[in-house]
TORGU-21758 format. One line per 5 residues: number of its first residue (from 1); for each residue x, y, z of C-alpha. Coordinates in nm, 3 decimals, always signed. Example, Ala and Ser with C-alpha at 12.3 -4.5 7.8 and 13.67 -1.06 7.14 Angstrom:
! TORGU-21758
1	+1.230:-0.450:+0.780  +1.367:-0.106:+0.714
This chain:
! TORGU-21758
1	+3.931:+0.379:+0.205  +3.782:+0.354:-0.145  +3.701:+0.692:-0.296  +3.467:+0.579:-0.578  +3.183:+0.330:-0.589
6	+2.877:+0.256:-0.793  +2.651:+0.245:-0.487  +2.706:+0.391:-0.142  +2.476:+0.228:+0.113  +2.458:+0.443:+0.425
11	+2.379:+0.240:+0.736  +2.507:-0.091:+0.869  +2.198:-0.244:+1.021  +2.023:-0.553:+0.890  +1.851:-0.356:+0.612
16	+2.166:-0.190:+0.481  +2.349:-0.524:+0.489  +2.060:-0.691:+0.305  +2.059:-0.425:+0.032  +2.434:-0.463:-0.008
21	+2.408:-0.842:-0.037  +2.122:-0.834:-0.287  +2.302:-0.582:-0.509  +2.595:-0.823:-0.534  +2.356:-1.113:-0.589
26	+2.216:-0.932:-0.893  +2.561:-0.860:-1.032  +2.668:-0.520:-0.899  +2.996:-0.588:-0.719  +3.128:-0.230:-0.698
31	+2.912:-0.145:-0.398  +3.004:-0.007:-0.060  +2.842:+0.014:+0.284  +2.932:+0.304:+0.511  +2.861:+0.274:+0.885
36	+2.944:+0.542:+1.142  +3.001:+0.282:+1.417  +2.989:-0.098:+1.409  +2.755:-0.318:+1.207  +2.421:-0.360:+1.392
41	+2.451:-0.024:+1.570  +2.113:+0.143:+1.609  +1.795:-0.065:+1.629  +1.937:-0.392:+1.495  +2.148:-0.496:+1.791
46	+1.870:-0.475:+2.050  +1.591:-0.622:+1.831  +1.402:-0.920:+1.970  +1.486:-1.104:+1.647  +1.144:-1.249:+1.581
51	+1.012:-1.312:+1.231  +0.669:-1.396:+1.091  +0.474:-1.386:+0.764  +0.143:-1.239:+0.884  +0.080:-0.902:+0.718
56	-0.241:-0.742:+0.595  -0.082:-0.661:+0.258  -0.030:-0.975:+0.051  +0.286:-0.850:-0.119  +0.441:-0.758:+0.214
61	+0.346:-1.103:+0.345  +0.510:-1.262:+0.042  +0.827:-1.059:+0.094  +0.830:-1.161:+0.459  +0.802:-1.522:+0.346
66	+1.099:-1.466:+0.113  +1.300:-1.311:+0.397  +1.241:-1.605:+0.628  +1.337:-1.862:+0.364  +1.650:-1.661:+0.279
71	+1.819:-1.724:+0.613  +1.908:-2.085:+0.542  +2.052:-1.974:+0.208  +2.269:-1.718:+0.389  +2.396:-1.986:+0.626
76	+2.484:-2.213:+0.332  +2.661:-1.933:+0.143  +2.864:-1.801:+0.433  +2.903:-2.095:+0.670  +2.785:-1.862:+0.946
81	+2.495:-1.926:+1.179  +2.193:-1.696:+1.184  +2.080:-1.860:+1.508  +1.759:-1.982:+1.343  +1.474:-2.119:+1.549
86	+1.178:-2.217:+1.327  +0.944:-2.285:+1.614  +0.616:-2.177:+1.455  +0.375:-1.925:+1.597  +0.010:-1.880:+1.681
91	-0.191:-1.556:+1.677  -0.482:-1.555:+1.921  -0.836:-1.427:+1.869  -1.047:-1.347:+2.174  -1.348:-1.202:+1.989
96	-1.533:-1.249:+1.660  -1.374:-0.947:+1.490  -1.022:-1.074:+1.554  -1.125:-1.422:+1.447  -1.276:-1.280:+1.126
101	-0.943:-1.114:+1.053  -0.758:-1.442:+1.099  -1.008:-1.621:+0.875  -0.955:-1.355:+0.607  -0.578:-1.384:+0.638
106	-0.589:-1.764:+0.619  -0.794:-1.739:+0.302  -0.531:-1.512:+0.143  -0.256:-1.753:+0.239  -0.421:-2.033:+0.039
111	-0.333:-1.883:-0.298  -0.002:-1.742:-0.170  +0.125:-2.089:-0.090  +0.165:-2.021:+0.283  +0.082:-2.325:+0.495
116	-0.101:-2.156:+0.781  -0.404:-2.305:+0.952  -0.689:-2.206:+1.179  -0.663:-2.382:+1.516  -0.909:-2.432:+1.801
121	-0.850:-2.332:+2.166  -0.781:-2.697:+2.246  -0.520:-2.717:+1.970  -0.365:-2.389:+2.087  -0.321:-2.535:+2.434
126	-0.129:-2.828:+2.285  +0.078:-2.610:+2.050  +0.157:-2.339:+2.306  +0.099:-2.484:+2.656  +0.208:-2.166:+2.832
131	-0.115:-2.003:+2.707  -0.434:-1.967:+2.907  -0.702:-2.015:+2.642  -0.995:-1.894:+2.849  -1.202:-1.663:+2.627
136	-1.009:-1.757:+2.312  -1.219:-1.840:+2.005  -0.931:-1.973:+1.799  -0.605:-1.879:+1.639  -0.391:-1.879:+1.324
141	-0.090:-2.109:+1.328  +0.209:-2.038:+1.104  +0.490:-2.295:+1.097  +0.734:-2.042:+0.948  +0.735:-1.815:+1.253
146	+1.049:-1.810:+1.460  +1.341:-1.606:+1.586  +1.711:-1.565:+1.519  +2.029:-1.397:+1.634  +2.016:-1.034:+1.510
151	+2.392:-0.983:+1.520  +2.477:-1.315:+1.358  +2.223:-1.262:+1.081  +2.346:-0.911:+1.000  +2.707:-1.031:+0.986
156	+2.600:-1.320:+0.759  +2.446:-1.069:+0.517  +2.768:-0.868:+0.536  +2.993:-1.168:+0.470  +2.779:-1.279:+0.176
161	+2.801:-0.927:+0.033  +3.182:-0.921:+0.075  +3.199:-1.257:-0.101  +3.018:-1.090:-0.391  +3.273:-0.806:-0.408
166	+3.120:-0.547:-0.174  +3.324:-0.323:+0.054  +3.221:-0.237:+0.410  +3.362:+0.074:+0.575  +3.286:+0.098:+0.948
171	+3.365:+0.380:+1.195  +3.306:+0.628:+0.915  +3.049:+0.899:+0.969  +2.869:+1.058:+0.675  +2.849:+1.436:+0.725
176	+2.728:+1.559:+0.382  +2.576:+1.427:+0.061  +2.615:+1.660:-0.237  +2.485:+1.591:-0.586  +2.692:+1.676:-0.892
181	+2.536:+1.816:-1.211  +2.557:+1.473:-1.379  +2.338:+1.319:-1.108  +2.616:+1.136:-0.921  +2.690:+1.204:-0.555
186	+2.976:+1.311:-0.333  +2.939:+1.137:+0.000  +3.146:+1.341:+0.242  +3.264:+1.149:+0.550  +3.491:+1.225:+0.842
191	+3.755:+1.016:+0.662  +3.726:+1.171:+0.317  +3.487:+1.199:+0.022  +3.346:+0.905:-0.172  +3.214:+0.961:-0.524
196	+2.910:+0.739:-0.584  +2.673:+0.695:-0.874  +2.390:+0.603:-0.634  +2.311:+0.660:-0.268  +2.095:+0.426:-0.060
201	+1.971:+0.574:+0.266  +1.949:+0.274:+0.500  +2.039:+0.480:+0.805  +1.760:+0.353:+1.029  +1.733:+0.572:+1.339
206	+1.935:+0.839:+1.156  +1.750:+0.818:+0.823  +1.582:+1.155:+0.886  +1.917:+1.323:+0.946  +2.086:+1.158:+0.647
211	+1.791:+1.247:+0.426  +1.806:+1.610:+0.536  +2.162:+1.627:+0.401  +2.009:+1.590:+0.055  +1.710:+1.813:+0.126
216	+1.480:+1.512:+0.170  +1.216:+1.469:+0.439  +1.147:+1.105:+0.515  +0.822:+1.052:+0.709  +0.932:+0.825:+0.989
221	+0.975:+0.851:+1.362  +1.143:+0.643:+1.635  +0.924:+0.495:+1.909  +1.037:+0.354:+2.242  +0.980:-0.021:+2.256
226	+1.031:-0.250:+2.552  +1.056:-0.624:+2.598  +1.142:-0.840:+2.897  +1.345:-1.159:+2.928  +1.267:-1.379:+3.226
231	+1.469:-1.618:+3.435  +1.408:-1.989:+3.393  +1.043:-2.091:+3.361  +0.982:-2.451:+3.474  +0.732:-2.526:+3.196
236	+0.980:-2.406:+2.933  +1.267:-2.596:+3.094  +1.060:-2.916:+3.076  +0.990:-2.862:+2.705  +1.361:-2.804:+2.636
241	+1.467:-3.107:+2.837  +1.223:-3.313:+2.630  +1.395:-3.191:+2.312  +1.137:-2.934:+2.208  +1.089:-2.559:+2.176
246	+0.791:-2.348:+2.265  +0.640:-2.158:+1.969  +0.573:-1.787:+1.945  +0.241:-1.654:+2.069  +0.096:-1.324:+1.949
251	-0.182:-1.197:+2.173  -0.346:-0.895:+2.007  -0.583:-0.842:+2.302  -0.282:-0.804:+2.530  -0.078:-0.609:+2.271
256	+0.203:-0.859:+2.322  +0.427:-1.110:+2.152  +0.590:-1.394:+2.342  +0.859:-1.647:+2.263  +1.104:-1.878:+2.430
261	+1.440:-1.725:+2.524  +1.687:-1.980:+2.657  +1.509:-2.161:+2.939  +1.282:-1.865:+3.001  +1.047:-1.640:+2.808
266	+1.074:-1.315:+2.617  +0.766:-1.093:+2.599  +0.730:-0.754:+2.431  +0.447:-0.503:+2.423  +0.284:-0.248:+2.193
271	+0.131:-0.057:+2.480  -0.129:+0.219:+2.448  +0.057:+0.476:+2.667  +0.348:+0.460:+2.423  +0.622:+0.719:+2.389
276	+0.786:+0.869:+2.079  +1.163:+0.910:+2.103  +1.402:+1.172:+1.969  +1.121:+1.396:+1.845  +1.361:+1.663:+1.724
281	+1.629:+1.434:+1.586  +1.831:+1.125:+1.674  +2.156:+1.204:+1.861  +2.459:+1.112:+1.655  +2.634:+0.964:+1.958
286	+2.354:+0.714:+2.024  +2.435:+0.360:+1.916  +2.469:+0.063:+2.148  +2.289:+0.227:+2.438  +1.949:+0.136:+2.578
291	+1.680:+0.362:+2.715  +1.598:+0.371:+3.083  +1.354:+0.103:+3.196  +0.994:+0.227:+3.203  +0.763:-0.026:+3.370
296	+0.494:+0.233:+3.432  +0.390:+0.250:+3.066  +0.360:-0.131:+3.039  +0.203:-0.192:+3.379  -0.142:-0.271:+3.239
301	+0.010:-0.483:+2.962  +0.202:-0.688:+3.218  -0.109:-0.742:+3.428  -0.292:-0.871:+3.120  +0.004:-1.092:+3.025
306	+0.000:-1.258:+3.368  -0.358:-1.370:+3.300  -0.286:-1.489:+2.946  +0.049:-1.653:+3.035  +0.030:-1.741:+3.405
311	+0.383:-1.885:+3.409  +0.518:-1.532:+3.371  +0.395:-1.417:+3.710  +0.622:-1.656:+3.898  +0.925:-1.589:+3.677
316	+1.192:-1.340:+3.774  +1.304:-1.069:+3.536  +1.644:-1.149:+3.391  +1.681:-0.840:+3.170  +1.483:-0.551:+3.024
321	+1.552:-0.433:+2.669  +1.416:-0.085:+2.604  +1.524:+0.079:+2.281  +1.397:+0.281:+1.984  +1.265:+0.153:+1.651
326	+1.156:+0.363:+1.353  +0.806:+0.357:+1.209  +0.646:+0.519:+0.906  +0.292:+0.662:+0.944  +0.134:+0.335:+0.823
331	+0.394:+0.099:+0.966  +0.534:-0.017:+0.632  +0.889:+0.052:+0.510  +0.994:+0.349:+0.296  +1.164:+0.196:-0.007
336	+1.253:+0.308:-0.358  +1.374:+0.610:-0.554  +1.305:+0.944:-0.386  +1.069:+1.150:-0.607  +1.245:+1.454:-0.748
341	+1.601:+1.328:-0.695  +1.824:+1.133:-0.931  +2.002:+0.824:-0.803  +1.889:+0.862:-0.440  +1.719:+0.559:-0.290
346	+1.543:+0.493:+0.039  +1.557:+0.173:+0.245  +1.440:+0.285:+0.584  +1.143:+0.279:+0.819  +1.174:-0.101:+0.826
351	+1.028:-0.161:+1.170  +1.023:-0.542:+1.135  +1.376:-0.577:+1.000  +1.412:-0.950:+1.051  +1.074:-1.022:+0.892
356	+1.106:-0.775:+0.605  +1.475:-0.693:+0.559  +1.545:-0.962:+0.301  +1.244:-0.869:+0.091  +1.329:-0.499:+0.113
361	+1.683:-0.569:-0.001  +1.567:-0.784:-0.292  +1.306:-0.534:-0.413  +1.541:-0.236:-0.394  +1.821:-0.425:-0.569
366	+1.586:-0.529:-0.849  +1.465:-0.170:-0.878  +1.821:-0.039:-0.910  +1.970:-0.310:-1.128  +1.675:-0.413:-1.347
371	+1.468:-0.094:-1.343  +1.161:-0.248:-1.179  +1.061:-0.505:-0.919  +0.912:-0.847:-0.975  +0.601:-0.757:-0.773
376	+0.391:-0.459:-0.670  +0.579:-0.253:-0.411  +0.321:+0.023:-0.364  +0.266:-0.074:+0.002  +0.626:+0.015:+0.085
381	+0.708:+0.264:-0.193  +0.844:+0.586:-0.048  +0.628:+0.767:-0.309  +0.306:+0.663:-0.134  +0.348:+0.984:+0.067
386	+0.353:+1.313:-0.119  +0.543:+1.635:-0.059  +0.254:+1.752:+0.161  +0.363:+1.533:+0.450  +0.528:+1.702:+0.749
391	+0.680:+1.600:+1.084  +0.366:+1.739:+1.247  +0.156:+1.486:+1.055  +0.402:+1.199:+1.084  +0.430:+1.197:+1.463
396	+0.062:+1.141:+1.556  +0.021:+0.886:+1.274  +0.326:+0.691:+1.395  +0.192:+0.692:+1.751  -0.143:+0.570:+1.619
401	+0.022:+0.295:+1.416  +0.225:+0.177:+1.714  -0.087:+0.163:+1.931  -0.276:-0.031:+1.665  +0.009:-0.268:+1.586
406	-0.194:-0.563:+1.714  -0.540:-0.423:+1.646  -0.780:-0.571:+1.395  -0.718:-0.421:+1.051  -1.062:-0.374:+0.894
411	-1.105:-0.318:+0.520  -1.336:-0.018:+0.579  -1.161:+0.138:+0.876  -1.070:+0.507:+0.868  -0.806:+0.593:+1.128
416	-0.858:+0.929:+1.302  -0.512:+1.057:+1.397  -0.387:+1.377:+1.227  -0.724:+1.442:+1.064  -0.861:+1.646:+0.913
421	-0.542:+1.787:+0.765  -0.584:+1.840:+0.393  -0.929:+1.948:+0.273  -1.092:+2.100:-0.035  -1.315:+2.411:-0.040
426	-1.614:+2.174:-0.016  -1.523:+2.028:+0.322  -1.744:+2.247:+0.541  -2.040:+2.224:+0.299  -2.024:+1.845:+0.278
431	-1.961:+1.818:+0.651  -2.278:+2.017:+0.710  -2.464:+1.776:+0.482  -2.368:+1.478:+0.699  -2.054:+1.355:+0.525
436	-1.884:+1.057:+0.684  -1.520:+1.109:+0.599  -1.241:+0.892:+0.474  -0.901:+0.998:+0.350  -0.681:+0.933:+0.050
441	-0.323:+1.057:+0.024  -0.391:+1.273:+0.330  -0.698:+1.440:+0.173  -1.045:+1.418:+0.326  -1.287:+1.231:+0.100
446	-1.660:+1.184:+0.162  -1.736:+0.811:+0.191  -2.111:+0.862:+0.228  -2.368:+1.103:+0.370  -2.555:+1.024:+0.689
451	-2.914:+1.147:+0.717  -3.142:+1.209:+1.015  -3.023:+1.028:+1.325  -2.780:+0.801:+1.139  -2.437:+0.800:+1.308
456	-2.154:+1.006:+1.157  -1.920:+0.711:+1.192  -1.886:+0.393:+0.989  -1.846:+0.090:+1.213  -1.533:-0.103:+1.109
461	-1.625:-0.454:+1.002  -1.538:-0.743:+0.771  -1.910:-0.768:+0.704  -2.159:-0.519:+0.560  -2.133:-0.205:+0.768
466	-2.377:+0.059:+0.884  -2.294:+0.250:+0.563  -2.497:-0.006:+0.366  -2.831:+0.179:+0.369  -2.675:+0.518:+0.297
471	-2.482:+0.379:+0.000  -2.802:+0.220:-0.134  -2.980:+0.555:-0.105  -2.705:+0.735:-0.297  -2.688:+0.468:-0.569
476	-3.064:+0.500:-0.616  -3.030:+0.878:-0.660  -2.766:+0.834:-0.932  -2.947:+0.561:-1.123  -3.291:+0.727:-1.106
481	-3.215:+1.101:-1.101  -2.874:+1.267:-1.066  -2.591:+1.252:-0.815  -2.297:+1.482:-0.755  -1.955:+1.429:-0.600
486	-1.612:+1.588:-0.615  -1.337:+1.505:-0.861  -1.076:+1.565:-0.592  -0.977:+1.200:-0.571  -0.837:+1.202:-0.925
491	-0.471:+1.277:-0.976  -0.451:+1.543:-1.247  -0.158:+1.642:-1.467  -0.112:+1.913:-1.727  +0.115:+1.820:-2.018
496	+0.206:+2.113:-2.245  +0.446:+2.193:-2.525  +0.518:+2.115:-2.888  +0.641:+1.769:-2.797  +0.349:+1.680:-2.567
501	+0.181:+1.439:-2.811  +0.504:+1.263:-2.898  +0.594:+1.221:-2.531  +0.249:+1.085:-2.446  +0.269:+0.843:-2.737
506	+0.594:+0.711:-2.595  +0.495:+0.688:-2.229  +0.137:+0.565:-2.275  +0.046:+0.238:-2.445  -0.287:+0.361:-2.577
511	-0.401:+0.601:-2.844  -0.347:+0.972:-2.786  -0.680:+1.140:-2.879  -0.749:+1.422:-3.120  -0.842:+1.771:-2.995
516	-1.176:+1.768:-2.818  -1.167:+1.396:-2.740  -1.069:+1.162:-2.458  -0.901:+0.824:-2.457  -0.838:+0.559:-2.195
521	-0.493:+0.405:-2.179  -0.276:+0.185:-1.962  +0.074:+0.299:-1.876  +0.319:+0.010:-1.879  +0.655:-0.068:-1.726
526	+0.929:-0.197:-1.958  +0.830:-0.552:-1.858  +0.468:-0.487:-1.954  +0.332:-0.447:-1.601  +0.053:-0.198:-1.530
531	+0.185:+0.114:-1.360  -0.103:+0.344:-1.446  -0.461:+0.357:-1.571  -0.516:+0.699:-1.734  -0.768:+0.917:-1.910
536	-0.604:+1.150:-2.165  -0.798:+1.466:-2.251  -0.675:+1.651:-2.558  -0.745:+2.019:-2.500  -0.532:+2.122:-2.800
541	-0.241:+1.985:-2.998  -0.005:+2.125:-2.736  -0.209:+2.082:-2.417  -0.336:+1.765:-2.252  -0.492:+1.684:-1.917
546	-0.426:+1.341:-1.764  -0.633:+1.192:-1.484  -0.562:+0.883:-1.276  -0.560:+0.767:-0.914  -0.515:+1.055:-0.668
551	-0.317:+0.842:-0.424  -0.055:+0.752:-0.685  +0.037:+1.104:-0.793  +0.388:+1.106:-0.642  +0.449:+0.762:-0.792
556	+0.326:+0.874:-1.134  +0.509:+1.209:-1.131  +0.831:+1.027:-1.049  +0.780:+0.803:-1.352  +0.693:+1.096:-1.579
561	+1.007:+1.287:-1.484  +1.229:+0.978:-1.501  +1.113:+0.931:-1.860  +1.148:+1.291:-1.973  +1.446:+1.318:-2.204
566	+1.644:+1.633:-2.117  +1.723:+1.693:-2.484  +1.433:+1.552:-2.688  +1.170:+1.678:-2.440  +1.333:+2.012:-2.364
571	+1.018:+2.216:-2.436  +0.785:+1.978:-2.253  +0.617:+2.097:-1.934  +0.474:+1.841:-1.690  +0.276:+1.982:-1.400
576	+0.095:+1.808:-1.117  -0.233:+2.001:-1.081  -0.409:+1.750:-0.856  -0.472:+2.005:-0.582  -0.518:+2.319:-0.792
581	-0.777:+2.189:-1.039  -1.088:+2.036:-0.886  -1.458:+2.021:-0.961  -1.747:+1.778:-0.966  -1.885:+1.471:-1.132
586	-2.256:+1.468:-1.205  -2.411:+1.140:-1.312  -2.753:+0.992:-1.375  -3.035:+1.021:-1.628  -3.092:+1.389:-1.539
591	-2.724:+1.488:-1.562  -2.753:+1.646:-1.909  -3.050:+1.859:-1.805  -2.866:+1.984:-1.498  -2.554:+2.080:-1.691
596	-2.751:+2.245:-1.971  -2.928:+2.462:-1.713  -2.589:+2.588:-1.592  -2.430:+2.694:-1.922  -2.531:+2.903:-2.221
601	-2.345:+2.668:-2.454  -2.541:+2.398:-2.634  -2.429:+2.058:-2.504  -2.688:+1.850:-2.690  -2.424:+1.738:-2.942
606	-2.160:+1.655:-2.681  -2.081:+1.290:-2.741  -1.948:+1.026:-2.508  -1.571:+1.080:-2.462  -1.587:+1.444:-2.576
611	-1.404:+1.716:-2.383  -1.481:+2.089:-2.408  -1.398:+2.416:-2.243  -1.725:+2.562:-2.115  -1.834:+2.842:-1.885
616	-2.051:+2.676:-1.621  -2.221:+2.942:-1.414  -1.938:+3.189:-1.371  -1.653:+2.935:-1.379  -1.424:+2.853:-1.670
621	-1.438:+2.475:-1.683  -1.311:+2.171:-1.865  -1.608:+1.939:-1.913  -1.566:+1.571:-2.004  -1.848:+1.345:-2.113
626	-1.748:+1.042:-1.908  -1.836:+0.892:-1.570  -1.686:+0.617:-1.353  -2.043:+0.535:-1.244  -2.109:+0.387:-1.589
631	-2.407:+0.620:-1.630  -2.476:+0.930:-1.834  -2.238:+1.172:-1.671  -1.990:+1.456:-1.687  -1.666:+1.543:-1.513
636	-1.644:+1.919:-1.466  -1.306:+2.065:-1.371  -1.231:+2.421:-1.263  -0.973:+2.623:-1.078  -0.986:+2.554:-0.705
641	-1.083:+2.915:-0.632  -1.397:+2.876:-0.845  -1.515:+2.549:-0.695  -1.762:+2.694:-0.444  -1.927:+2.905:-0.715
646	-1.945:+2.600:-0.941  -2.106:+2.401:-0.661  -2.369:+2.667:-0.601  -2.485:+2.672:-0.963  -2.483:+2.291:-1.007
651	-2.656:+2.223:-0.676  -2.923:+2.485:-0.739  -2.992:+2.353:-1.089  -2.997:+1.997:-0.961  -3.262:+2.036:-0.695
656	-3.565:+2.024:-0.929  -3.422:+1.695:-1.063  -3.368:+1.528:-0.725  -2.991:+1.576:-0.708  -2.815:+1.418:-0.409
661	-2.448:+1.407:-0.311  -2.285:+1.064:-0.320  -1.962:+0.934:-0.176  -1.700:+0.668:-0.238  -1.904:+0.383:-0.091
666	-2.175:+0.442:-0.353  -1.913:+0.499:-0.625  -1.755:+0.161:-0.557  -2.097:-0.004:-0.578  -2.188:+0.178:-0.901
671	-1.869:+0.079:-1.080  -1.938:-0.288:-1.004  -2.255:-0.265:-1.219  -2.032:-0.220:-1.525  -1.743:-0.437:-1.400
676	-1.513:-0.132:-1.403  -1.175:-0.198:-1.247  -1.012:+0.006:-0.973  -0.647:+0.110:-0.946  -0.451:-0.108:-0.702
681	-0.736:-0.358:-0.701  -0.795:-0.485:-1.056  -0.508:-0.282:-1.199  -0.164:-0.281:-1.036  +0.202:-0.358:-1.109
686	+0.128:-0.719:-1.020  -0.079:-0.757:-1.336  -0.048:-0.706:-1.710  -0.282:-0.540:-1.958  -0.379:-0.869:-2.121
691	-0.464:-1.034:-1.791  -0.693:-0.749:-1.688  -0.851:-0.671:-2.025  -0.680:-0.332:-2.052  -0.503:-0.458:-2.364
696	-0.813:-0.350:-2.557  -0.694:+0.007:-2.498  -0.339:-0.058:-2.625  -0.274:+0.090:-2.967  -0.054:-0.168:-3.134
701	-0.118:+0.015:-3.464  +0.063:+0.332:-3.365  +0.412:+0.359:-3.509  +0.576:+0.428:-3.173  +0.802:+0.214:-2.957
706	+0.607:+0.294:-2.642  +0.739:+0.176:-2.306  +0.646:-0.189:-2.253  +0.554:-0.251:-2.618  +0.773:-0.556:-2.669
711	+0.641:-0.724:-2.355  +0.279:-0.640:-2.443  +0.321:-0.777:-2.796  +0.479:-1.097:-2.664  +0.186:-1.149:-2.426
716	-0.062:-1.068:-2.703  +0.092:-1.339:-2.919  +0.131:-1.599:-2.643  -0.187:-1.523:-2.450  -0.220:-1.488:-2.075
721	-0.266:-1.777:-1.835  -0.525:-1.597:-1.623  -0.812:-1.362:-1.698  -0.990:-1.101:-1.492  -1.362:-1.168:-1.475
726	-1.678:-1.073:-1.285  -1.859:-1.316:-1.058  -2.201:-1.313:-0.896  -2.163:-1.443:-0.541  -2.417:-1.611:-0.313
731	-2.343:-1.396:-0.008  -2.565:-1.265:+0.268  -2.385:-1.045:+0.522  -2.023:-1.036:+0.402  -1.904:-0.954:+0.051
736	-1.569:-1.003:-0.116  -1.309:-0.748:-0.013  -0.986:-0.861:-0.183  -0.763:-1.167:-0.216  -1.025:-1.424:-0.122
741	-0.934:-1.754:-0.292  -1.142:-1.885:-0.582  -1.196:-2.262:-0.572  -1.268:-2.483:-0.872  -1.288:-2.861:-0.864
746	-1.160:-2.868:-0.508  -0.849:-2.657:-0.577  -0.758:-2.291:-0.543  -0.725:-2.165:-0.901  -0.741:-1.788:-0.853
751	-0.825:-1.503:-0.622  -1.051:-1.201:-0.597  -0.921:-0.851:-0.662  -1.217:-0.662:-0.516  -1.588:-0.687:-0.466
756	-1.891:-0.554:-0.289  -2.265:-0.520:-0.315  -2.441:-0.386:-0.623  -2.724:-0.187:-0.470  -2.869:-0.131:-0.818
761	-2.893:-0.502:-0.899  -2.929:-0.627:-0.542  -2.641:-0.873:-0.589  -2.304:-0.946:-0.434  -2.038:-0.904:-0.702
766	-1.670:-0.993:-0.711  -1.392:-0.946:-0.961  -1.099:-1.180:-0.976  -0.862:-1.395:-1.177  -0.943:-1.742:-1.306
771	-0.752:-1.959:-1.557  -0.810:-1.827:-1.909  -0.909:-2.165:-2.045  -1.190:-2.188:-1.788  -1.315:-1.827:-1.811
776	-1.650:-1.887:-1.978  -1.993:-1.751:-1.893  -2.168:-1.956:-1.631  -1.850:-2.110:-1.486  -1.940:-2.221:-1.134
781	-1.678:-2.171:-0.864  -1.664:-2.120:-0.488  -1.519:-1.818:-0.310  -1.394:-1.848:+0.045  -1.518:-1.551:+0.251
786	-1.428:-1.544:+0.621  -1.369:-1.918:+0.628  -1.693:-2.017:+0.456  -1.745:-2.133:+0.098  -1.988:-1.931:-0.116
791	-2.109:-2.040:-0.457  -2.035:-1.799:-0.741  -2.073:-1.797:-1.117  -1.894:-1.607:-1.390  -2.105:-1.340:-1.557
796	-2.043:-1.157:-1.883  -2.323:-0.903:-1.924  -2.306:-0.585:-1.714  -2.574:-0.544:-1.450  -2.670:-0.198:-1.576
801	-2.704:-0.040:-1.921  -2.609:-0.359:-2.101  -2.586:-0.201:-2.446  -2.431:+0.124:-2.320  -2.722:+0.330:-2.449
806	-2.744:+0.551:-2.145  -2.372:+0.597:-2.092  -2.305:+0.668:-2.461  -2.638:+0.812:-2.576
């Protein structure tokens, strides 16, 4: 057995084999896979082997498309068969909400290059004759859907990796992982110790146990999953004898997926009375076993399936496959470098291994070899969960995700499991004021405030929801008087030390402000991609506060620490204070009067983008003259223990001025008035500063080789092919959400990044990318929303405070 390797991949399922192959494909040949049993042990061997591209996240859908197209390449490289059956697949919609979701997905696919199509019930009957289309409104057909041989595919990955120089060590159990002072790892096995520069945890069902060896908690959990293979079905036999194959059918109403298996059918279920497995840990001796059949939990699902697919009822059961699969709380994989650890990588929680395994392997290999991925991986980044997450939170969220596997995914839906969990001191006060809650990064966030007999629940919808009137009311309060909300959904970081300014100059592309001032800056990857959108507050020459997206704090802290030089930045202190420093934003024409009534300090000379330490009421505060609403406003930060006292003084002073609380629904409407972008909508690792307009905040004059400078300068000189712009949309009951295609001259030329309704202006507004050479005021385009074309035109002037007099005055 080899005793040294550059990368030790732990786990020999399809994901581990994919990672190994992609590392060799990108040039790392000294890589090794360690498997305690045989390849495919665990979830891989008993998987149904289906693959599809449909996914609510566009990047995940693209990676699934890559995975599916990769299989033919593997067959060509290795000469081995993956058992491919590209039979196509149709997803059914039996109500308007499900049909709306399919229309939205089809629209996304237009600019992604996926050749899906909306089909009628009559067309479904021809495509998938086993289906009873009674009650079906339509469906989404995807020609790429299909199935394969799980074992053959995994061994093809393995052979391709070996051909690239990789080593595979089976029947070798990892018992410890110990990190050396230089950041490398000793992987202790029952056959000896392997010294590795990097570890990849691709241990699947055992990922929790392998992670624990390094002191890592990975939020995933195995769930029992059952599918049935029937004896011969005459209708299927006839199709085969005629030289055809029956396509896949996904029936969300019946929580089932169905495909041809031999001359019969295979059908699996995501049943509501589901069962978690191995709650306290996966047994090490589990491998090629199955769980005991459990027809009771799928009884209702089977009854429904007999109605949807009548041929099933007459078919005998040939075999029952009942085994565990791992899920993360949101159903997406856990991929990337573990925050807080050097050279330890995650590639687990990949529930749909044969749809996503290739894309996961490619992204992780790019991350390791090249330092970053070619596309935004936030949806599967292991850092999307912070160190607050626990097994007690993970389990109910995984159960919820399993149960909603085939449910409609609404853009405004707030899932209830494991909530409330994390709250601020304001939770009970806002709850008593009628708050309708959402969550971000596990923290409760007020979306809006219900009044009178309005329901305390926002109805999930692709169209304008019952939050519409409440959001309008809150927008009106901000624009005409003064509104207040928490600053808890900002990630906050304290940067201190003699080298703080120099470090910020290196890690941020923008200007680092002077004491008492703020600046806005993008943070770039080495390839010039946006990985952060920050406000820097200079409290002194040796103390800075950074604010950014609350949900990206683990992601951003990982980047900060990865780019802290142990020698040059020895005196630098970087602290995540997101949950210890909180406060409020007040905004609107009366905001200055409210704040002045709460402090003895004179704030009349406090200019836009100023920051000061002030005593507000009894609380020591950091006050910033800035507001994401685009209005006159202030962000007021204090220690968490002082927040209730700060609330009392601000709320009391605000009442004579008509102060009202406002939530995130109003905030997202208000920011549209000024065309402000939002992190992971307008700004993400998929985009560059020049494309999004954030290049205006890059300081090319500073004499610092900041991260991403060369790429940003190259794009500045060459120009960008697409430009982010604002569009006024002719819409009535449904606004842009994200990724709707933009049509020009009969072709899809761009897509929307976000949108909504400006309650201030009474207009539907979208933001999105169009070709730079066409991005002129008045450009007329069409935007496809839920399958219908809506006229839109490019606008330049903000809808509110055109000259900035109120915001800056």
